[in-house]
KOLBA-669160 format. One line per field, with one value per residue (C-alpha): residue number from 1; residue in three letters; x, y, z. Coordinates in steps of 0.001 Angstrom, whole numbers, m for minus. Layout:
seq <- NUM, ...;
type <- ALA, ...;
X <- X, ...;
Y <- Y, ...;
Z <- Z, ...;
END
This chain:
seq <- 1, 2, 3, 4, 5, 6, 7, 8, 9, 10, 11, 12, 13, 14, 15, 16, 17, 18, 19, 20, 21, 22, 23, 24, 25, 26, 27, 28, 29, 30, 31, 32, 33, 34, 35, 36, 37, 38, 39, 40, 41, 42, 43, 44, 45, 46, 47, 48, 49, 50, 51, 52, 53, 54, 55, 56, 57, 58, 59, 60, 61, 62, 63, 64, 65, 66, 67, 68, 69, 70, 71, 72, 73, 74, 75, 76, 77, 78, 79, 80, 81, 82, 83, 84, 85, 86, 87, 88, 89, 90, 91, 92, 93, 94, 95, 96, 97, 98, 99, 100, 101, 102, 103, 104, 105, 106, 107, 108, 109, 110, 111, 112, 113, 114, 115, 116, 117, 118, 119, 120, 121, 122, 123, 124, 125, 126, 127, 128, 129, 130, 131, 132, 133, 134, 135, 136, 137, 138, 139, 140, 141, 142, 143, 144, 145, 146, 147, 148, 149, 150, 151, 152, 153, 154, 155, 156, 157, 158, 159, 160, 161, 162, 163, 164, 165, 166, 167, 168, 169, 170, 171, 172, 173, 174, 175, 176, 177, 178, 179, 180, 181, 182, 183, 184, 185, 186, 187, 188, 189, 190, 191, 192, 193, 194, 195, 196, 197, 198, 199, 200, 201, 202, 203, 204, 205, 206, 207, 208, 209, 210, 211, 212, 213, 214, 215, 216, 217, 218, 219, 220, 221, 222, 223, 224, 225, 226, 227, 228, 229, 230, 231, 232, 233, 234, 235, 236, 237, 238, 239, 240, 241, 242, 243, 244, 245, 246, 247, 248, 249, 250, 251, 252, 253, 254, 255, 256, 257, 258, 259, 260, 261, 262, 263, 264, 265, 266, 267, 268, 269, 270, 271, 272, 273, 274, 275, 276, 277, 278, 279, 280, 281, 282, 283, 284, 285, 286, 287, 288, 289, 290, 291, 292, 293, 294, 295, 296, 297, 298, 299, 300, 301, 302, 303, 304, 305, 306, 307, 308, 309, 310, 311, 312, 313, 314, 315, 316, 317, 318, 319, 320, 321, 322, 323, 324, 325, 326, 327, 328, 329, 330, 331, 332, 333, 334, 335, 336, 337, 338;
type <- MET, PRO, GLN, SER, LEU, ALA, GLU, ALA, TYR, ASP, VAL, LEU, LEU, PHE, ASP, LEU, ASP, GLY, VAL, VAL, TYR, ILE, GLY, GLY, ILE, ALA, ILE, PRO, GLY, ALA, PRO, GLU, ALA, LEU, ARG, GLU, ALA, ARG, GLN, ALA, GLY, ALA, HIS, VAL, ALA, TYR, VAL, THR, ASN, ASN, ALA, SER, ARG, THR, PRO, ALA, ALA, VAL, ALA, ALA, LEU, LEU, GLU, GLY, MET, GLY, ALA, PRO, VAL, THR, GLU, ALA, ASP, VAL, VAL, THR, SER, ALA, GLN, ALA, ALA, ALA, ARG, LEU, LEU, ALA, ASP, GLU, LEU, PRO, PRO, LYS, SER, LYS, VAL, LEU, VAL, ILE, GLY, ALA, THR, ALA, LEU, ARG, LEU, ALA, VAL, ARG, GLU, ARG, GLY, LEU, VAL, PRO, VAL, SER, THR, ALA, ARG, GLU, ASN, PRO, ALA, ALA, VAL, VAL, GLN, GLY, PHE, GLY, PRO, GLY, VAL, ASP, TYR, GLY, ASN, LEU, ALA, GLU, GLY, GLY, LEU, ALA, VAL, ASN, ALA, GLY, ALA, LEU, PHE, VAL, ALA, THR, ASN, ALA, ASP, SER, THR, ILE, PRO, ASN, LYS, LEU, GLY, THR, ALA, PRO, GLY, ASN, GLY, SER, LEU, LEU, LYS, VAL, ILE, GLU, ASN, ALA, THR, GLY, ALA, THR, PRO, VAL, VAL, ALA, GLY, LYS, PRO, GLU, PRO, PRO, LEU, HIS, ARG, GLU, SER, VAL, ILE, ARG, THR, GLY, ALA, ARG, ARG, PRO, LEU, VAL, ILE, GLY, ASP, ARG, LEU, ASP, THR, ASP, ILE, GLU, ALA, ALA, TYR, ASN, THR, GLY, THR, ASP, SER, LEU, LEU, VAL, LEU, THR, GLY, VAL, ASP, ASN, PRO, ARG, THR, ALA, THR, LEU, ALA, PRO, PRO, HIS, ARG, ARG, PRO, THR, TYR, ILE, ALA, ALA, THR, LEU, ASP, ALA, LEU, VAL, LEU, PRO, TYR, PRO, GLU, VAL, ALA, ALA, THR, GLY, SER, SER, ALA, ALA, CYS, GLY, GLY, TRP, THR, ALA, THR, LEU, ASP, PRO, SER, GLY, THR, LEU, ALA, LEU, THR, GLY, HIS, GLY, ALA, ALA, ILE, ASP, GLY, LEU, ARG, ALA, LEU, THR, THR, ALA, ALA, TRP, ALA, ALA, SER, ASP, GLN, ARG, GLY, GLY, LEU, ASP, ALA, ALA, GLN, VAL, ALA, GLY, ALA, LEU, ASP, THR, LEU, ALA, ALA, ALA, GLY, LEU, HIS, ILE;
X <- m15991, m15334, m11710, m8880, m7695, m4875, m6433, m9393, m6963, m4239, m1614, m522, 275, 1891, 2888, 5999, 6632, 4266, 2836, 5942, 8540, 8925, 12271, 13691, 12699, 10572, 6792, 6284, 4580, 5115, 7939, 5964, 2521, 4064, 5519, 2023, m57, 2365, 2113, m1681, m1109, m601, 1992, 3111, 4475, 6225, 4790, 6467, 6073, 9844, 12312, 15682, 16028, 16526, 14371, 17537, 18190, 15208, 14439, 17847, 16686, 13409, 15074, 17109, 13908, 12848, 10119, 9648, 11004, 12877, 13924, 11161, 8797, 9470, 7964, 9043, 7184, 11444, 10102, 6765, 8002, 10816, 7758, 5899, 8901, 9743, 6348, 6011, 9403, 11609, 14404, 17540, 16203, 17763, 16041, 17401, 17230, 17002, 16816, 18823, 21177, 18371, 16259, 18988, 19138, 15424, 15468, 18486, 16604, 14095, 16903, 16568, 19940, 20002, 21696, 22343, 21935, 19549, 22568, 22202, 19092, 16568, 13636, 12148, 12873, 11963, 12117, 12067, 13294, 16508, 18784, 21191, 18966, 19916, 19372, 21541, 19680, 16193, 17729, 18714, 15433, 13688, 15991, 14958, 11052, 11348, 12697, 10235, 11074, 8888, 7865, 7550, 7570, 7860, 5182, 3841, 4044, 4511, 5723, 7548, 7594, 10992, 11905, 12298, 8528, 7302, 9590, 9420, 8798, 9130, 5888, 7275, 10635, 8281, 7221, 10435, 10351, 6434, 7057, 9269, 7884, 4142, 4674, 2257, 4345, 2825, 2767, 3889, 3250, 219, m1970, m2316, m2767, 1186, 2217, m639, m242, 3536, 2424, 36, 2101, 4972, 3255, 744, m2285, m5407, m7536, m4914, m5275, m3459, m2293, m1222, m1377, m1846, m5784, m4402, m1842, m2635, m6466, m7151, m5263, m6412, m10334, m8646, m8038, m11079, m9068, m9974, m7869, m6713, m6111, m3723, m3415, 136, 1433, m151, m3893, m6280, m9796, m10148, m9450, m10923, m14068, m14236, m12809, m14302, m15813, m12552, m10214, m12425, m10782, m12572, m11090, m10084, m7251, m5459, m2024, m730, m2042, m6233, m4925, m4941, m7434, m11123, m12307, m15415, m18932, m20268, m23936, m25299, m29435, m31137, m28947, m26921, m23925, m22955, m19513, m18803, m20217, m20162, m23361, m23107, m26414, m27058, m28940, m31972, m29508, m26775, m24467, m23002, m23195, m21081, m22237, m21105, m18155, m15379, m12379, m11969, m11436, m14338, m15612, m13944, m15220, m19224, m18670, m17134, m19599, m22361, m20241, m19236, m23311, m24390, m22231, m23471, m26599, m26298, m23962, m21234, m20211, m17953, m15708, m17994, m20438, m18098, m16357, m18520, m18034, m14217, m14442, m15961, m13224, m10526, m11664, m11891, m7859, m7911, m5657, m7119;
Y <- m2259, m1070, 698, m482, 329, 1514, 3285, 5507, 6412, 9252, 7891, 4553, 4578, 1517, m384, m2353, m5058, m7518, m6041, m5777, m7870, m9337, m9397, m7699, m10161, m9348, m11066, m12853, m11153, m7770, m5878, m6388, m5682, m2431, m1694, m2678, m65, 2655, 1848, 2539, 5998, 5525, 7067, 4793, 6039, 3958, 4795, 2572, 2634, 1779, 4624, 2387, 3346, 6677, 7119, 6586, 2999, 2284, 3405, 940, m1623, m1222, m1011, m3963, m6176, m4715, m2183, 1288, 3766, 6723, 8623, 10827, 8052, 6872, 8595, 6998, 7740, 9206, 12309, 12236, 12023, 14899, 17216, 17113, 18145, 20676, 22223, 22345, 23532, 26366, 25918, 24559, 22766, 20365, 16412, 13599, 10651, 7044, 5258, 4666, 6979, 7456, 9237, 11401, 12821, 13578, 15342, 17079, 18089, 19943, 22233, 20504, 19721, 16285, 15255, 11739, 12168, 14248, 16637, 18381, 19738, 18277, 19929, 16589, 13141, 11249, 7398, 5289, 1360, 266, m2667, m1220, 320, m253, 275, 3268, 4991, 4398, 5701, 9022, 8835, 8645, 10904, 13296, 12782, 12868, 16359, 17647, 17167, 16421, 12569, 11347, 7840, 7516, 4474, 1862, m1263, m3410, m6566, m6233, m9175, m10749, m13492, m15874, m14959, m11982, m10158, m6609, m3275, 520, 83, m2559, m517, 2525, 560, 898, 5122, 4889, 2701, 4463, 7926, 8171, 9851, 8808, 9586, 11260, 8653, 10518, 6976, 4935, 4715, 8117, 10771, 12509, 9854, 9925, 14219, 13252, 11066, 13599, 16428, 14558, 13083, 15990, 13486, 14476, 11091, 8576, 4611, 2690, m462, m2787, m5980, m4284, m3771, m2040, 11, 696, 410, 2128, 4863, 5558, 5366, 7922, 10113, 9368, 7518, 4435, 1411, m1926, m5173, m7509, m10767, m11444, m10217, m10058, m9963, m12718, m13294, m14208, m10911, m9273, m10603, m10068, m6126, m3275, m571, 1625, m1467, m2190, m1780, m217, m3071, m6904, m8624, m11776, m9899, m7144, m8525, m6877, m3087, m3769, m5560, m4445, m4657, m6663, m5350, m6590, m6215, m6246, m6903, m7325, m9890, m11260, m10391, m11827, m11000, m13274, m16603, m16765, m15549, m15015, m14879, m14922, m17339, m16308, m17925, m15877, m17456, m17047, m19306, m18809, m20732, m20834, m20844, m19367, m17309, m17609, m13851, m12610, m15402, m13248, m10172, m11054, m12853, m9426, m7452, m9424, m10257, m6258, m4876, m8246, m7139, m3704, m4688, m7066, m5279, m7856, m10878, m13878, m16417, m19129, m17602, m17063, m20409, m22444, m19524, m19116, m23621, m22656, m20038, m22263, m25396, m23359, m22733, m19676, m19628, m19027;
Z <- m25138, m21693, m21202, m19259, m15926, m17467, m20125, m17585, m15304, m16012, m13432, m12048, m8536, m7943, m4482, m4356, m2044, m3008, m5994, m8173, m6497, m3383, m1243, m4739, m7550, m9589, m9605, m12643, m15275, m13099, m15649, m18539, m17431, m16385, m19537, m21117, m19243, m20228, m23485, m22949, m22037, m18314, m16486, m14295, m11170, m8162, m4391, m1135, 2328, 2271, 3430, 3232, m681, m2732, m5138, m7728, m6277, m6106, m9823, m10576, m9022, m11022, m14420, m13849, m13674, m16823, m15537, m17181, m15019, m14211, m10597, m10919, m11013, m7590, m4190, m723, 2380, 3605, 816, 2698, 6110, 4838, 3223, 6433, 8705, 6708, 6780, 10314, 11536, 10218, 7079, 8932, 11910, 12853, 12984, 14551, 12176, 12386, 9563, 6295, 4348, 2013, 4787, 5621, 2288, 1693, 4536, 3756, 158, 2230, 4294, 6784, 8746, 10234, 13095, 15053, 18680, 21031, 22538, 19524, 20313, 17691, 16712, 15595, 15359, 12497, 12422, 9356, 8594, 7692, 8449, 10550, 12989, 16745, 20288, 20046, 17500, 19555, 23010, 20834, 19506, 23100, 24913, 22167, 22537, 25426, 25947, 23678, 19538, 17475, 16874, 12801, 11483, 7938, 8324, 10771, 8271, 11262, 8996, 5441, 3095, 2129, m248, 3451, 4602, 6625, 8887, 11294, 9638, 11101, 12800, 15003, 16046, 16106, 19634, 21067, 21288, 21994, 24455, 26292, 25816, 25790, 22128, 19353, 16207, 12929, 9949, 6649, 4769, 3822, 5337, 6295, 4003, 3338, 1263, m1360, m1611, m2245, m4961, m6622, m6400, m7924, m10526, m11579, m11061, m11656, m11684, m10542, m9468, m6753, m6811, m3948, m1904, 1184, 2670, 5776, 3589, m13, m160, 2927, 1880, m990, 1141, 2884, 156, m1847, m4746, m6247, m6009, m6934, m4837, m6709, m5135, m5258, m1985, 2192, 1403, m72, m1365, 2336, 4207, 949, 864, 4704, 4277, 6717, 4344, 4651, 3294, 432, m3058, m6441, m8150, m7627, m9945, m9305, m11059, m12985, m16099, m15379, m16139, m19798, m20108, m19765, m16393, m16200, m14872, m11830, m11448, m8329, m7370, m3891, m2111, m5111, m7367, m10594, m12514, m15781, m15381, m12028, m9289, m5482, m3417, 348, 991, 4283, 6397, 5998, 4035, 727, m1897, m5036, m8321, m11746, m13968, m15616, m14062, m11079, m9858, m11973, m9021, m6643, m7862, m7908, m3867, m2477, m4270, m2261, 1007, 1276, 822, 3109, 5539, 5506, 5532, 8263, 10582, 9264, 8452, 9403, 8229, 7899, 6307, 3586, 3760, 1036, m1698, m487, m1123, m4892, m5584, m4369, m6412, m9478, m8651, m7265, m4031, m999;
END
């Protein structure tokens, strides 16, 4: 019998927004799936690009949802940025911090001195998301970067999900200093490697699995570090974007929800111009259009479709939306939200 993913990997590295919760509200079934994954033997850890909360605050939020967690299980981009700074700067160097208190604490924990103004001659500027970031903070950061300070960002997510929809993220705020100075920040968060490195150091992972909802951060981060990944369809990305994903944003596995972690993952058999999973078969016809036939769980149909689509894209130099539209319509009719 095939192993479940929770049995096949020693550490499961979960993204938070769009995977465990949205806007601080638990995704239905997620806490239960996390508990079952831990019971199956995996070390459950949480890795977030959000630098606005301390690990203790994130742990308290998750615990309140019923998720299995300790403070040590939470790794943030603030921690990764602080390690990056400590690796580059002498101890007790001044760092101008733009962001929430959590980022200031992470900088201090690495033996650096958080400051707030360019007049203090900081050696670096670190910027992370914080709801209180205003023009004055960004202006001080711009002055310091123009004076030669190293520019580091916790993450470059252009948007963040919340309960009302999609809001601007740290990547959007970074553009203010970038445009004013011409400097490009060194990014610690996903999809860049520093946050993954921080996660591996803190968890002792030997064979980790990255679980996320975004192809351009979570899945690309896994690709950039040679790590297997699972895309769940509870957040930003969807069957359409997954099917058309370029090579560096293709997950190893796809699931509708987190409960797939504790179930045997089905085999996807690829032969030539077709792929099969469960009761579904995806086939590339001579015109270059992908057709999907069969029955069963719609997520198995998506697994077959993405495998066939990625192979066809690599062989033909790309696919467009029209070439997969019919197959996606078939999945929609089978109950998968496209």
